[in-house]
C-alpha positions as CSV (number, residue, x, y, z in Angstrom):
1,D,179.2,216.5,104.0
2,M,177.4,216.4,107.2
3,A,173.7,217.6,107.3
4,N,172.5,219.7,110.1
5,A,168.9,219.6,111.2
6,Y,167.4,221.8,114.1
7,K,164.7,220.0,116.0
8,N,162.4,220.4,119.0
9,S,161.4,217.4,121.0
10,I,158.4,218.1,123.3
11,Y,157.4,215.4,125.7
12,T,154.9,215.2,128.7
13,T,155.4,212.9,131.5
14,T,152.8,210.2,132.1
15,G,153.9,208.8,135.6
16,T,156.6,208.8,138.3
17,G,159.1,206.6,136.7
18,A,162.1,207.5,134.6
19,E,160.8,208.3,131.1
20,T,163.0,209.0,128.0
21,I,162.2,212.3,126.5
22,Y,165.0,212.2,123.7
23,T,167.1,209.5,122.0
24,V,169.9,210.5,119.6
25,P,169.1,208.9,116.1
26,T,171.4,206.3,114.3
27,A,174.5,207.9,112.8
28,T,173.8,211.3,114.4
29,V,175.4,213.5,117.1
30,G,172.9,215.5,119.1
31,I,173.9,218.9,120.4
32,V,171.2,220.0,123.0
33,K,171.2,223.8,123.5
34,S,168.1,223.9,125.7
35,L,166.1,221.7,128.0
36,S,163.1,223.6,129.4
37,I,160.7,221.9,132.0
38,F,157.2,223.2,132.8
39,N,155.4,221.9,135.8
40,G,151.8,221.4,134.8
41,V,151.1,219.3,138.0
42,A,149.0,220.7,140.6
43,G,151.8,221.1,143.2
44,T,155.5,221.3,143.5
45,T,157.4,218.4,141.9
46,N,160.8,217.2,142.2
47,L,162.6,216.4,138.9
48,T,165.6,214.1,138.3
49,I,167.2,214.4,134.8
50,S,169.7,211.5,133.9
51,I,171.7,210.9,130.7
52,L,172.1,207.4,129.2
53,D,175.6,207.0,127.7
54,S,174.7,204.1,125.3
55,S,178.3,203.3,124.2
56,A,179.3,202.9,127.9
57,G,176.1,201.2,129.0
58,T,175.7,203.5,132.0
59,T,173.1,206.1,133.1
60,T,174.3,209.1,135.3
61,F,172.4,211.9,136.9
62,Y,172.6,215.4,135.4
63,A,170.2,217.0,137.9
64,K,168.7,215.3,141.0
65,N,165.6,216.2,142.9
66,S,165.4,219.8,141.4
67,S,162.2,221.4,143.0
68,V,159.8,223.1,140.5
69,A,156.7,224.9,141.7
70,A,153.4,224.3,140.0
71,D,152.9,226.3,137.0
72,A,156.7,227.3,136.8
73,K,159.2,226.8,134.1
74,V,162.9,226.1,134.6
75,E,165.7,225.8,132.0
76,I,168.1,222.9,133.1
77,L,170.9,224.0,130.8
78,E,172.0,227.3,132.4
79,G,173.9,229.1,135.1
80,E,176.3,226.9,136.9
81,A,175.1,223.9,135.0
82,S,176.5,223.1,131.5
83,T,175.0,225.1,128.8
84,I,175.2,222.6,126.2
85,L,175.1,218.7,126.0
86,I,176.9,216.7,123.3
87,L,175.2,213.2,122.9
88,E,176.1,210.4,120.6
89,E,174.1,207.9,118.7
90,A,171.6,206.1,120.8
91,D,172.4,208.3,123.9
92,A,169.2,209.4,125.7
93,I,167.9,211.9,128.1
94,K,165.3,210.8,130.8
95,V,163.2,212.7,133.3
96,T,161.7,211.4,136.5
97,S,159.0,213.6,137.9
98,S,157.7,213.1,141.6
99,G,154.4,214.6,140.6
100,G,153.7,212.2,137.9
101,A,151.9,213.1,134.6
102,G,151.7,216.6,133.4
103,V,155.5,217.9,133.3
104,V,156.2,219.3,129.9
105,C,159.7,218.9,128.8
106,T,160.9,220.9,125.7
107,L,164.3,220.0,124.1
108,S,166.0,222.0,121.4
109,V,168.8,220.1,119.7
110,L,171.0,220.4,116.6
111,Q,171.3,217.0,115.1
112,Q,174.3,216.4,112.8
113,D,174.2,213.5,110.6
114,R,177.5,211.5,110.6
115,T,177.2,209.7,107.4
């Protein structure tokens, strides 16, 4: 009997390096339905979204150098991009912002307990 839990994860960037905004908990599958990015930085920022596949030990780009204007919000999981991400235990989503601190990342995820 798998338990489902709907979660929001909100993270604000603190610098220009790759920052982990979500990690799938132990014995859980994360089904990410939305990843919204709000640019609270004074100017346009370029964002890179990457996915850590923990079981494979690799990190790959999901979106690279996506330009977001100041005070603008974008949804990463829409349009030609995938509209859902399935992540396994210990997988993670990372964001890199060229503008540094102040980019707000809001992730909506269904977590399914696999125990």
